[in-house]
gemmi code that builds the backbone of each chain (N, CA, C; Angstrom):
import gemmi

chains = {
    "A": [
        ("ALA", (0.710, -1.039, 0.045), (0.246, 0.134, 0.280), (0.668, 1.314, -0.086)),
        ("GLN", (0.251, 2.539, -0.447), (1.424, 3.532, -0.941), (1.008, 4.493, 0.637)),
        ("SER", (1.921, 5.386, 1.038), (1.611, 5.766, 1.682), (2.321, 7.176, 1.953)),
        ("VAL", (1.606, 8.343, 1.909), (2.417, 9.678, 2.057), (2.876, 10.838, 3.003)),
        ("SER", (3.850, 11.189, 3.522), (4.150, 11.343, 4.740), (4.726, 13.257, 3.919)),
        ("GLN", (4.076, 14.010, 4.778), (4.304, 15.606, 4.846), (4.845, 15.491, 6.215)),
        ("HIS", (6.415, 16.500, 6.146), (6.631, 16.291, 7.321), (6.285, 17.570, 8.377)),
        ("ASN", (5.712, 18.733, 8.032), (5.679, 19.847, 8.393), (4.056, 19.863, 8.609)),
        ("HIS", (3.649, 20.160, 9.658), (2.382, 20.600, 9.774), (1.891, 21.967, 9.397)),
        ("HIS", (2.905, 22.797, 10.136), (2.323, 24.137, 9.784), (3.831, 25.057, 9.842)),
        ("VAL", (3.746, 26.065, 8.721), (4.769, 26.429, 8.263), (4.510, 27.933, 7.803)),
        ("ILE", (5.160, 29.087, 8.810), (5.026, 30.095, 9.325), (6.162, 30.942, 8.541)),
        ("LEU", (5.901, 31.966, 7.524), (6.842, 32.490, 6.845), (6.686, 33.859, 6.809)),
        ("SER", (7.920, 34.991, 6.225), (7.372, 36.221, 6.272), (7.380, 36.625, 4.555)),
        ("GLU", (6.629, 37.314, 4.202), (6.671, 37.577, 2.528), (8.181, 37.696, 2.205)),
        ("ALA", (8.464, 37.302, 1.138), (9.727, 37.077, 0.096), (10.585, 35.816, 0.304)),
        ("ALA", (10.309, 35.347, 1.897), (11.331, 34.176, 2.225), (11.080, 32.976, 1.341)),
        ("SER", (12.030, 32.218, 1.611), (12.204, 30.863, 0.540), (10.944, 29.784, 0.976)),
        ("LEU", (10.479, 28.936, 0.363), (9.901, 27.925, 0.663), (10.113, 26.849, 0.480)),
        ("GLU", (10.233, 26.158, 1.347), (10.512, 24.104, 0.597), (9.430, 23.578, 2.025)),
        ("LEU", (8.430, 22.555, 0.914), (7.585, 21.779, 1.865), (8.152, 20.142, 1.430)),
        ("GLY", (8.248, 19.385, 2.593), (8.851, 17.834, 2.149), (7.628, 17.005, 2.125)),
        ("CYS", (7.962, 16.317, 1.175), (6.874, 14.954, 1.058), (7.363, 13.869, 0.778)),
        ("ASN", (7.425, 12.493, 1.645), (7.995, 11.462, 1.212), (7.327, 10.510, 0.807)),
        ("TYR", (7.185, 9.719, -0.061), (6.328, 8.643, -0.102), (6.946, 7.169, -0.107)),
        ("SER", (5.931, 6.101, 0.391), (6.098, 4.843, 0.019), (5.781, 4.191, -1.033)),
        ("TYR", (6.048, 3.315, -1.788), (5.564, 2.572, -2.901), (6.848, 2.019, -3.850)),
        ("GLY", (7.004, 0.835, -3.920), (7.976, 0.354, -4.773), (8.115, 0.467, -5.646)),
        ("GLY", (6.857, 1.038, -6.787), (6.580, 0.761, -8.229), (6.685, 2.464, -8.571)),
        ("THR", (6.563, 2.528, -10.106), (6.834, 3.749, -10.841), (5.648, 4.471, -10.025)),
        ("VAL", (5.703, 5.465, -9.807), (4.651, 6.616, -9.394), (4.188, 7.925, -10.330)),
        ("ASN", (2.818, 8.504, -10.172), (2.713, 9.668, -10.430), (2.827, 10.488, -9.360)),
        ("LEU", (3.174, 11.688, -9.087), (3.275, 12.403, -8.052), (2.784, 13.985, -8.286)),
        ("PHE", (1.925, 14.298, -7.404), (1.185, 15.308, -7.317), (1.290, 16.490, -6.080)),
        ("TRP", (1.063, 17.774, -5.964), (1.533, 18.882, -5.440), (-0.386, 19.501, -5.578)),
        ("TYR", (-1.156, 19.419, -4.420), (-2.127, 20.502, -4.855), (-1.869, 21.662, -3.865)),
        ("VAL", (-2.879, 22.830, -3.922), (-3.038, 23.709, -3.512), (-4.661, 23.624, -2.753)),
        ("GLN", (-4.978, 24.170, -1.341), (-6.178, 24.722, -1.036), (-6.219, 25.498, -0.322)),
        ("TYR", (-6.471, 26.942, -0.875), (-6.606, 28.247, -0.456), (-8.014, 28.499, 0.207)),
        ("PRO", (-7.999, 29.308, 1.298), (-9.335, 29.130, 1.801), (-10.254, 29.385, 1.441)),
        ("GLY", (-11.325, 28.660, 1.770), (-12.485, 28.484, 1.063), (-12.595, 28.079, -0.339)),
        ("GLN", (-11.588, 27.821, -0.862), (-11.597, 27.465, -2.163), (-11.450, 26.026, -2.280)),
        ("HIS", (-11.849, 25.354, -3.525), (-11.388, 23.994, -3.815), (-9.966, 23.469, -4.054)),
        ("LEU", (-9.847, 22.099, -3.844), (-8.304, 21.674, -4.195), (-7.702, 22.396, -5.611)),
        ("GLN", (-6.670, 22.931, -6.093), (-6.322, 23.158, -7.479), (-4.855, 22.259, -7.630)),
        ("LEU", (-4.942, 21.819, -8.491), (-3.370, 21.269, -9.190), (-2.537, 22.722, -8.887)),
        ("LEU", (-1.208, 22.342, -8.654), (0.040, 23.240, -8.627), (0.621, 22.290, -9.670)),
        ("LEU", (1.024, 21.071, -9.622), (2.221, 20.541, -10.295), (1.925, 19.262, -10.536)),
        ("LYS", (2.878, 18.510, -11.432), (2.705, 17.147, -11.350), (3.675, 16.529, -11.643)),
        ("TYR", (4.356, 15.194, -11.480), (5.088, 14.653, -12.158), (4.911, 13.232, -12.764)),
        ("PHE", (5.189, 13.157, -13.786), (4.839, 11.499, -14.226), (6.256, 10.906, -14.561)),
        ("SER", (6.894, 11.672, -16.075), (8.470, 11.082, -15.828), (8.789, 11.823, -16.636)),
        ("GLY", (10.289, 11.895, -16.957), (11.119, 13.005, -17.708), (11.800, 13.900, -16.724)),
        ("ASP", (11.924, 14.959, -16.870), (12.563, 15.592, -16.179), (12.354, 15.880, -14.814)),
        ("PRO", (13.288, 15.280, -13.641), (12.506, 15.367, -12.310), (12.428, 16.836, -11.333)),
        ("LEU", (12.546, 17.873, -12.267), (12.675, 19.263, -11.628), (11.570, 19.232, -12.717)),
        ("VAL", (9.928, 19.930, -11.903), (9.362, 20.264, -12.925), (8.718, 21.358, -12.172)),
        ("LYS", (7.781, 22.558, -13.334), (7.510, 23.704, -12.822), (5.977, 23.548, -12.598)),
        ("GLY", (5.552, 24.645, -11.887), (4.083, 24.578, -11.872), (3.282, 26.212, -11.754)),
        ("ILE", (2.262, 26.245, -11.415), (1.585, 27.197, -11.637), (2.154, 28.153, -10.249)),
        ("LYS", (2.033, 29.377, -10.521), (2.492, 30.272, -9.280), (3.621, 30.753, -9.197)),
        ("GLY", (4.906, 30.094, -9.487), (5.973, 30.377, -9.596), (6.387, 29.088, -8.758)),
        ("PHE", (5.663, 28.368, -8.277), (6.142, 26.991, -7.482), (7.036, 25.807, -8.741)),
        ("GLU", (7.641, 25.065, -8.290), (8.706, 23.440, -8.519), (8.533, 22.763, -8.003)),
        ("ALA", (8.654, 21.447, -8.351), (9.318, 20.576, -7.445), (10.200, 19.415, -7.953)),
        ("GLU", (10.699, 18.964, -7.092), (11.893, 17.909, -7.427), (11.413, 16.737, -7.208)),
        ("PHE", (11.350, 15.803, -8.230), (11.467, 14.356, -7.581), (12.623, 13.787, -7.660)),
        ("ILE", (13.239, 13.082, -6.335), (14.331, 12.402, -6.215), (13.887, 10.887, -5.679)),
        ("LYS", (14.294, 10.147, -6.905), (13.671, 8.718, -6.896), (14.573, 7.849, -5.400)),
        ("SER", (15.769, 8.245, -5.823), (16.461, 7.377, -4.632), (16.000, 7.721, -3.169)),
        ("LYS", (15.600, 8.639, -2.488), (15.074, 9.255, -1.583), (13.207, 9.483, -1.500)),
        ("PHE", (12.743, 8.912, -2.432), (11.367, 8.637, -2.233), (10.533, 9.927, -2.037)),
        ("SER", (11.416, 11.054, -2.712), (10.744, 12.446, -1.825), (10.635, 13.408, -3.449)),
        ("PHE", (9.432, 14.502, -3.207), (8.952, 14.901, -4.056), (8.745, 16.182, -3.359)),
        ("ASN", (9.832, 17.474, -3.302), (9.595, 18.778, -2.363), (9.320, 19.595, -3.150)),
        ("LEU", (8.242, 20.317, -2.718), (8.019, 21.519, -3.361), (8.566, 22.766, -2.845)),
        ("ARG", (9.141, 23.233, -3.856), (9.787, 24.767, -3.491), (9.160, 26.036, -3.964)),
        ("LYS", (9.605, 27.250, -3.443), (9.183, 28.575, -4.344), (10.434, 29.220, -3.935)),
        ("PRO", (10.861, 30.265, -4.440), (12.396, 31.000, -3.949), (11.436, 32.122, -3.147)),
        ("SER", (10.583, 32.837, -3.438), (9.910, 34.151, -2.460), (8.607, 33.651, -2.465)),
        ("VAL", (8.000, 33.826, -1.440), (6.626, 33.260, -1.051), (5.730, 35.041, -1.015)),
        ("GLN", (4.410, 34.780, -1.373), (3.711, 36.067, -1.170), (2.268, 36.024, -0.183)),
        ("TRP", (2.048, 36.675, 0.477), (1.126, 36.687, 1.088), (0.068, 35.656, 0.497)),
        ("SER", (-0.385, 35.938, -0.581), (-1.824, 35.326, -1.269), (-0.819, 33.641, -1.247)),
        ("ASP", (0.158, 32.992, -0.992), (0.466, 31.621, -0.486), (-0.246, 30.923, 0.244)),
        ("THR", (-0.753, 32.158, 1.449), (-1.263, 31.247, 2.345), (-2.234, 30.567, 1.959)),
        ("ALA", (-2.184, 29.013, 2.511), (-2.978, 27.678, 2.159), (-2.705, 26.933, 2.606)),
        ("GLU", (-3.352, 25.692, 2.571), (-2.753, 24.099, 2.479), (-2.359, 23.428, 1.642)),
        ("TYR", (-1.383, 22.624, 1.526), (-0.573, 22.100, 0.415), (-0.757, 20.872, 0.651)),
        ("PHE", (-1.103, 20.115, -0.127), (-1.275, 18.362, -0.136), (-0.057, 17.692, -1.302)),
        ("CYS", (0.279, 17.396, -0.978), (1.245, 16.169, -1.535), (0.606, 14.948, -2.277)),
        ("ALA", (0.502, 14.468, -2.860), (-0.226, 13.081, -3.620), (0.238, 12.664, -4.061)),
        ("VAL", (0.265, 11.343, -4.296), (0.692, 10.167, -5.047), (0.060, 8.578, -5.540)),
        ("ASN", (-0.218, 8.488, -7.052), (-0.881, 7.364, -7.384), (0.182, 6.495, -7.843)),
        ("ALA", (0.050, 5.166, -8.066), (0.762, 4.565, -8.657), (0.577, 4.194, -9.960)),
        ("ALA", (1.481, 4.299, -10.838), (1.411, 4.470, -12.131), (0.889, 3.106, -13.206)),
        ("GLY", (0.222, 3.183, -13.695), (0.041, 2.101, -14.531), (-0.411, 0.933, -13.951)),
        ("ALA", (-0.603, 0.813, -12.634), (-0.513, -0.360, -12.039), (-1.872, -0.939, -12.150)),
        ("GLY", (-2.922, -0.238, -12.378), (-4.253, -1.075, -12.709), (-4.688, -1.248, -11.411)),
        ("GLY", (-5.678, -2.392, -11.504), (-6.372, -2.529, -9.890), (-6.847, -1.838, -9.041)),
        ("THR", (-6.084, -1.835, -7.999), (-6.235, -0.988, -6.800), (-6.048, 0.670, -6.902)),
        ("SER", (-5.142, 0.417, -8.315), (-4.187, 2.162, -8.051), (-5.485, 2.824, -9.003)),
        ("TYR", (-6.681, 2.418, -9.685), (-7.647, 3.644, -10.423), (-8.075, 4.271, -9.993)),
        ("GLY", (-7.589, 5.740, -10.150), (-8.217, 6.979, -9.711), (-7.912, 6.901, -8.641)),
        ("LYS", (-7.102, 6.449, -7.825), (-6.972, 6.435, -6.309), (-5.384, 7.273, -5.946)),
        ("LEU", (-5.833, 8.817, -5.361), (-4.693, 9.211, -5.560), (-4.133, 9.296, -3.543)),
        ("THR", (-3.477, 8.948, -3.032), (-2.689, 8.744, -1.783), (-2.028, 10.274, -1.345)),
        ("PHE", (-3.340, 11.046, -0.256), (-2.719, 12.069, 0.312), (-1.832, 12.659, 1.552)),
        ("GLY", (-0.903, 12.895, 1.520), (-0.436, 13.520, 2.870), (-1.522, 14.000, 3.365)),
        ("GLN", (-0.918, 14.350, 4.751), (-1.932, 14.910, 5.779), (-2.124, 16.476, 5.747)),
        ("GLY", (-0.990, 17.115, 4.554), (-1.179, 18.408, 4.314), (-0.043, 19.496, 5.273)),
        ("THR", (0.225, 20.482, 4.251), (0.676, 21.260, 5.083), (0.249, 22.555, 4.863)),
        ("ILE", (0.098, 23.222, 6.268), (-0.168, 24.978, 6.636), (0.421, 26.102, 6.092)),
        ("LEU", (0.723, 26.535, 5.484), (1.407, 27.667, 4.938), (1.046, 28.920, 5.571)),
        ("THR", (1.392, 29.546, 6.346), (0.806, 30.854, 6.845), (2.044, 32.205, 6.254)),
        ("VAL", (1.510, 32.753, 5.602), (2.471, 34.080, 4.834), (2.460, 35.187, 5.533)),
        ("HIS", (2.855, 35.954, 6.560), (2.559, 37.117, 7.104), (3.431, 38.303, 6.142)),
        ("PRO", (2.343, 39.447, 5.773), (2.696, 40.451, 4.910), (4.205, 41.332, 5.793)),
    ],
    "B": [
        ("LYS", (-13.954, 25.317, -20.428), (-14.930, 24.294, -20.139), (-15.114, 24.321, -18.799)),
        ("ALA", (-16.225, 24.582, -18.310), (-16.560, 24.251, -17.116), (-16.076, 23.367, -15.916)),
        ("GLY", (-15.773, 23.220, -14.805), (-15.080, 22.661, -14.198), (-15.792, 21.541, -13.625)),
        ("VAL", (-15.489, 20.549, -12.239), (-16.044, 20.021, -11.803), (-17.340, 20.551, -10.971)),
        ("THR", (-18.648, 20.054, -10.952), (-19.418, 20.757, -10.188), (-20.240, 19.783, -8.865)),
        ("GLN", (-20.395, 20.163, -8.299), (-21.043, 19.170, -7.064), (-21.985, 19.563, -6.363)),
        ("THR", (-23.310, 18.648, -6.423), (-24.537, 19.862, -5.493), (-24.965, 18.107, -4.262)),
        ("PRO", (-25.471, 18.826, -3.415), (-25.470, 20.268, -2.840), (-24.335, 20.610, -2.414)),
        ("ARG", (-23.882, 21.812, -1.923), (-22.751, 22.411, -1.637), (-22.721, 22.251, 0.389)),
        ("TYR", (-23.763, 21.620, 0.600), (-23.663, 21.998, 1.937), (-25.281, 21.094, 2.588)),
        ("LEU", (-25.033, 20.535, 3.505), (-26.366, 19.373, 3.897), (-26.304, 19.204, 5.109)),
        ("ILE", (-27.098, 19.355, 5.596), (-27.455, 18.591, 7.449), (-28.411, 17.657, 7.502)),
        ("LYS", (-27.967, 16.747, 8.339), (-28.748, 15.382, 8.407), (-28.883, 14.938, 9.710)),
        ("THR", (-29.455, 14.369, 9.924), (-29.255, 13.839, 11.349), (-29.048, 11.991, 11.519)),
        ("ARG", (-28.764, 11.502, 11.969), (-28.419, 10.244, 12.552), (-29.451, 9.117, 12.152)),
        ("GLY", (-28.732, 8.374, 11.334), (-29.952, 7.378, 10.795), (-30.057, 7.428, 9.549)),
        ("GLN", (-30.377, 8.798, 8.926), (-30.754, 9.051, 7.543), (-29.974, 8.550, 6.485)),
        ("GLN", (-30.253, 8.850, 5.096), (-29.343, 8.736, 4.534), (-29.247, 9.886, 3.435)),
        ("VAL", (-28.160, 9.837, 2.866), (-27.708, 10.894, 1.603), (-27.241, 10.892, 0.805)),
        ("THR", (-27.773, 11.765, -0.981), (-27.216, 11.436, -1.789), (-26.654, 12.587, -2.296)),
        ("LEU", (-25.186, 12.474, -2.757), (-24.596, 13.712, -3.141), (-24.136, 13.422, -4.920)),
        ("SER", (-24.192, 14.375, -5.639), (-24.066, 14.041, -6.884), (-23.023, 15.234, -7.566)),
        ("CYS", (-22.217, 14.895, -8.763), (-20.879, 15.083, -8.832), (-21.225, 15.109, -10.960)),
        ("SER", (-20.969, 16.399, -11.009), (-20.957, 16.456, -12.504), (-19.535, 16.972, -12.784)),
        ("PRO", (-19.147, 15.880, -13.654), (-17.340, 16.270, -13.986), (-17.236, 16.837, -15.178)),
        ("ILE", (-15.851, 17.260, -15.793), (-15.740, 18.072, -16.735), (-16.086, 17.418, -17.718)),
        ("SER", (-16.379, 18.245, -18.849), (-16.794, 17.424, -20.063), (-15.708, 16.752, -20.696)),
        ("GLY", (-16.241, 15.677, -20.880), (-15.057, 14.622, -21.865), (-14.417, 13.580, -20.970)),
        ("HIS", (-14.225, 14.381, -19.520), (-13.983, 13.305, -18.257), (-15.081, 11.933, -18.130)),
        ("ARG", (-14.384, 11.095, -18.417), (-15.029, 9.284, -18.149), (-14.588, 8.791, -16.827)),
        ("SER", (-13.576, 9.422, -15.905), (-13.114, 8.810, -14.410), (-13.396, 9.985, -13.291)),
        ("VAL", (-14.474, 9.838, -12.363), (-15.206, 10.150, -11.679), (-14.441, 9.460, -10.393)),
        ("SER", (-13.663, 10.205, -9.288), (-12.983, 9.757, -8.345), (-13.800, 10.119, -6.992)),
        ("TRP", (-14.127, 10.068, -6.104), (-14.728, 10.638, -4.395), (-13.748, 10.508, -3.518)),
        ("TYR", (-13.653, 11.226, -2.633), (-12.802, 11.650, -1.430), (-13.231, 11.776, -0.370)),
        ("GLN", (-13.052, 11.255, 0.851), (-14.032, 12.073, 2.031), (-12.664, 12.844, 2.813)),
        ("GLN", (-12.991, 14.357, 3.155), (-11.935, 15.082, 3.995), (-12.230, 15.781, 4.776)),
        ("THR", (-11.265, 15.373, 6.292), (-12.055, 15.248, 7.746), (-10.620, 15.749, 8.371)),
        ("PRO", (-10.485, 17.006, 9.542), (-9.431, 17.430, 10.268), (-8.725, 16.270, 10.480)),
        ("GLY", (-9.277, 15.218, 10.951), (-8.307, 14.026, 11.811), (-7.607, 13.078, 11.009)),
        ("GLN", (-8.261, 12.665, 9.812), (-8.097, 11.501, 9.026), (-7.592, 12.252, 7.336)),
        ("GLY", (-7.777, 13.348, 7.122), (-7.355, 14.232, 5.613), (-8.074, 13.859, 4.661)),
        ("LEU", (-7.898, 13.499, 3.614), (-8.307, 13.106, 2.605), (-8.205, 11.685, 2.378)),
        ("GLN", (-9.131, 10.794, 1.943), (-9.040, 9.607, 2.195), (-10.100, 9.311, 0.906)),
        ("PHE", (-9.243, 8.290, 0.318), (-10.230, 7.554, -1.257), (-11.373, 6.786, -0.902)),
        ("LEU", (-12.441, 7.285, -1.518), (-13.688, 6.392, -1.080), (-14.294, 5.148, -2.411)),
        ("PHE", (-14.125, 5.998, -3.697), (-14.129, 4.748, -5.117), (-13.801, 5.682, -5.902)),
        ("GLU", (-13.647, 4.679, -7.281), (-13.527, 5.464, -8.539), (-14.641, 4.467, -9.466)),
        ("TYR", (-15.313, 5.825, -10.500), (-16.017, 5.008, -11.670), (-15.328, 5.290, -12.919)),
        ("PHE", (-15.446, 4.577, -13.943), (-15.385, 4.932, -14.892), (-16.185, 3.548, -16.047)),
        ("SER", (-16.760, 4.608, -17.041), (-18.050, 4.184, -17.289), (-19.041, 2.951, -17.158)),
        ("GLU", (-19.672, 3.831, -15.994), (-20.695, 3.191, -15.205), (-20.294, 2.058, -14.585)),
        ("THR", (-18.846, 1.896, -14.330), (-17.834, 0.813, -13.435), (-17.340, 1.068, -12.614)),
        ("GLN", (-17.504, 0.984, -11.018), (-16.838, 0.780, -10.052), (-15.448, 0.131, -10.813)),
        ("ARG", (-14.508, 0.567, -10.688), (-13.082, 0.116, -10.815), (-12.378, -0.276, -9.284)),
        ("ASN", (-12.407, 1.082, -8.413), (-11.648, 0.584, -7.358), (-12.238, 1.170, -6.008)),
        ("LYS", (-11.762, 0.966, -4.990), (-12.980, 0.961, -3.731), (-12.015, 1.423, -2.589)),
        ("GLY", (-11.754, 2.106, -1.626), (-11.306, 2.514, -0.507), (-11.853, 1.512, 0.583)),
        ("ASN", (-11.485, 1.865, 1.767), (-11.905, 1.287, 3.056), (-12.580, 1.757, 3.889)),
        ("PHE", (-13.691, 1.697, 3.117), (-15.198, 2.662, 3.664), (-15.924, 1.603, 3.679)),
        ("PRO", (-17.000, 1.180, 5.043), (-18.106, 0.299, 5.185), (-18.933, 0.439, 3.978)),
        ("GLY", (-19.538, -0.651, 3.994), (-20.860, -1.015, 2.729), (-21.998, 0.480, 2.909)),
        ("ARG", (-22.059, 0.964, 3.772), (-23.104, 1.896, 3.973), (-22.691, 2.874, 3.086)),
        ("PHE", (-21.070, 2.859, 2.752), (-21.064, 4.094, 1.506), (-21.084, 3.808, -0.111)),
        ("SER", (-22.019, 4.184, -0.905), (-21.939, 3.414, -2.094), (-22.070, 4.515, -3.354)),
        ("GLY", (-21.867, 4.165, -4.557), (-22.084, 5.089, -5.319), (-22.658, 4.663, -6.770)),
        ("ARG", (-22.535, 5.704, -7.944), (-23.200, 4.673, -9.204), (-22.258, 6.267, -10.234)),
        ("GLN", (-22.263, 5.897, -11.119), (-21.933, 6.445, -12.349), (-23.143, 6.148, -13.426)),
        ("PHE", (-23.512, 7.100, -14.116), (-24.052, 7.150, -15.121), (-23.364, 7.585, -16.547)),
        ("SER", (-24.554, 7.074, -17.657), (-24.091, 7.203, -19.262), (-23.171, 8.319, -19.858)),
        ("ASN", (-23.819, 9.574, -18.730), (-23.331, 10.938, -19.256), (-22.090, 11.176, -18.338)),
        ("SER", (-21.622, 10.233, -17.442), (-20.227, 10.397, -16.593), (-20.908, 11.127, -15.377)),
        ("ARG", (-21.939, 11.516, -15.189), (-21.978, 12.153, -13.974), (-22.068, 10.631, -12.862)),
        ("SER", (-21.795, 11.314, -11.479), (-21.651, 10.347, -10.164), (-22.782, 10.561, -9.346)),
        ("GLU", (-22.730, 10.247, -8.446), (-23.600, 10.196, -7.261), (-23.027, 9.146, -6.127)),
        ("MET", (-22.983, 9.432, -4.967), (-22.392, 8.697, -3.775), (-23.397, 8.861, -2.598)),
        ("ASN", (-24.034, 7.887, -2.290), (-24.995, 7.609, -1.297), (-24.128, 6.916, 0.438)),
        ("VAL", (-24.757, 7.635, 0.876), (-24.463, 7.112, 2.494), (-25.628, 6.847, 3.103)),
        ("SER", (-25.750, 5.783, 3.196), (-26.889, 5.165, 4.330), (-26.761, 4.932, 5.908)),
        ("THR", (-27.929, 5.247, 6.658), (-27.431, 5.170, 8.096), (-26.401, 6.100, 8.724)),
        ("LEU", (-26.496, 7.088, 8.439), (-25.363, 8.085, 8.704), (-25.100, 8.183, 10.135)),
        ("GLU", (-23.532, 8.564, 10.305), (-23.158, 8.221, 11.985), (-22.856, 9.640, 12.097)),
        ("LEU", (-22.439, 9.874, 13.279), (-21.653, 11.695, 13.521), (-20.402, 11.678, 12.525)),
        ("GLY", (-19.656, 10.188, 12.589), (-18.113, 10.291, 11.930), (-18.707, 10.447, 10.634)),
        ("ASP", (-19.735, 10.780, 10.155), (-19.299, 10.778, 8.513), (-19.339, 12.492, 8.497)),
        ("SER", (-19.383, 13.007, 9.160), (-19.646, 14.400, 8.924), (-18.453, 14.718, 8.603)),
        ("ALA", (-18.059, 15.306, 7.279), (-17.027, 15.874, 6.386), (-17.086, 16.776, 5.264)),
        ("LEU", (-15.972, 16.919, 4.626), (-16.315, 17.002, 3.134), (-15.900, 16.224, 2.040)),
        ("TYR", (-17.265, 15.987, 1.575), (-17.074, 15.092, 0.190), (-16.587, 15.729, -1.077)),
        ("LEU", (-15.434, 15.328, -1.870), (-14.603, 15.694, -2.760), (-15.286, 14.824, -4.005)),
        ("CYS", (-15.033, 15.283, -5.259), (-15.514, 14.619, -6.279), (-14.433, 14.965, -7.490)),
        ("ALA", (-13.472, 14.112, -8.216), (-12.672, 14.792, -8.857), (-12.825, 13.841, -10.274)),
        ("SER", (-12.245, 14.554, -10.874), (-12.565, 13.593, -12.707), (-11.348, 13.627, -13.298)),
        ("SER", (-11.040, 12.738, -14.318), (-9.939, 13.143, -14.763), (-9.990, 12.506, -16.439)),
        ("PRO", (-9.406, 13.261, -17.279), (-9.905, 13.257, -18.944), (-8.819, 11.794, -19.074)),
        ("PRO", (-9.197, 11.339, -20.300), (-8.898, 10.277, -21.023), (-7.743, 9.989, -20.980)),
        ("GLY", (-6.973, 8.757, -20.664), (-5.718, 8.557, -20.754), (-4.519, 9.556, -19.769)),
        ("THR", (-5.162, 9.936, -18.748), (-4.362, 10.550, -17.588), (-4.411, 10.177, -16.057)),
        ("ASP", (-3.836, 10.285, -15.217), (-4.179, 10.002, -13.788), (-4.598, 11.455, -13.478)),
        ("THR", (-4.437, 12.597, -14.037), (-4.405, 14.245, -13.200), (-6.065, 13.840, -12.607)),
        ("GLN", (-6.097, 14.493, -12.137), (-7.577, 14.631, -11.008), (-7.974, 16.285, -10.953)),
        ("TYR", (-9.061, 16.440, -11.134), (-9.599, 18.025, -10.851), (-10.716, 18.039, -10.123)),
        ("PHE", (-10.437, 18.446, -9.089), (-10.879, 18.572, -7.819), (-12.681, 19.708, -8.236)),
        ("GLY", (-13.767, 19.234, -7.543), (-14.683, 20.113, -7.404), (-14.447, 20.672, -6.260)),
        ("PRO", (-15.511, 21.530, -6.066), (-15.715, 22.485, -4.372), (-16.231, 21.291, -3.305)),
        ("GLY", (-16.598, 20.538, -3.851), (-16.865, 19.614, -2.146), (-18.681, 19.602, -1.839)),
        ("THR", (-19.167, 19.018, -1.064), (-20.242, 18.912, -0.070), (-19.665, 18.993, 1.089)),
        ("ARG", (-20.594, 19.635, 2.092), (-19.760, 19.919, 3.314), (-21.069, 19.233, 3.824)),
        ("LEU", (-21.320, 18.088, 4.447), (-21.973, 17.024, 5.178), (-21.920, 17.172, 6.674)),
        ("THR", (-22.957, 17.481, 7.345), (-22.615, 18.031, 8.806), (-23.916, 16.919, 9.317)),
        ("VAL", (-23.696, 15.833, 10.249), (-24.610, 15.079, 10.481), (-25.054, 15.245, 12.080)),
        ("LEU", (-26.097, 15.792, 12.519), (-26.503, 16.071, 14.074), (-26.803, 14.810, 14.649)),
    ],
}
model = gemmi.Model(1)
for chain_id, residues in chains.items():
    chain = gemmi.Chain(chain_id)
    for i, (resn, *xyz) in enumerate(residues, 1):
        res = gemmi.Residue()
        res.name, res.seqid = resn, gemmi.SeqId(i, " ")
        for name, pos in zip(("N", "CA", "C"), xyz):
            atom = gemmi.Atom()
            atom.name, atom.element = name, gemmi.Element(name[0])
            atom.pos, atom.b_iso = gemmi.Position(*pos), 0.0
            res.add_atom(atom)
        chain.add_residue(res)
    model.add_chain(chain)
structure = gemmi.Structure()
structure.add_model(model)
structure.setup_entities()
């Protein structure tokens, strides 16, 4: 079974600070990896995704993530955060092409609440 | 394209009742997944439907069920509601050939 661990429950930063949110997963096979964001009062939105190829992926709003296969990690980064980045961030994994019990199933981490002070 | 829509957005029920939630996927999407989001358990997968067939199911009791119609719209039903069923229920749809899921705004269910 897959599992996802997000190391930080709550991160507090000042505007212009750099951000890195950790995400580790456990699964022995090929994975698809995602970061979603949930702004206050809004629905889950896709920030970025990794399926294959370049392990450094860029998403919306200046976010990027790096897939390190040897560490089973997919950390989210942003060089300079803004107050508008205040939200909850979720890392998710799907077993790629495994069929069966992987159909349509994303396994989510517990989420990291990011608070950015102006 | 319109996004995933879910109705109703809010529901209040009492223990023992049953409830039906509806999800309309993005046009052209045939896979619909359902999730339960609670503060304690986070986001947990309920089930997934594709072409009117349930292909995958999470670890929830049989009180949780669903179906999908020929137009890809999906419903989920919870019977004999318990207090612990209070949650945000999210629906997501995926375009053909990809595992990327796009989420709706959710239905907030409160069980009293």
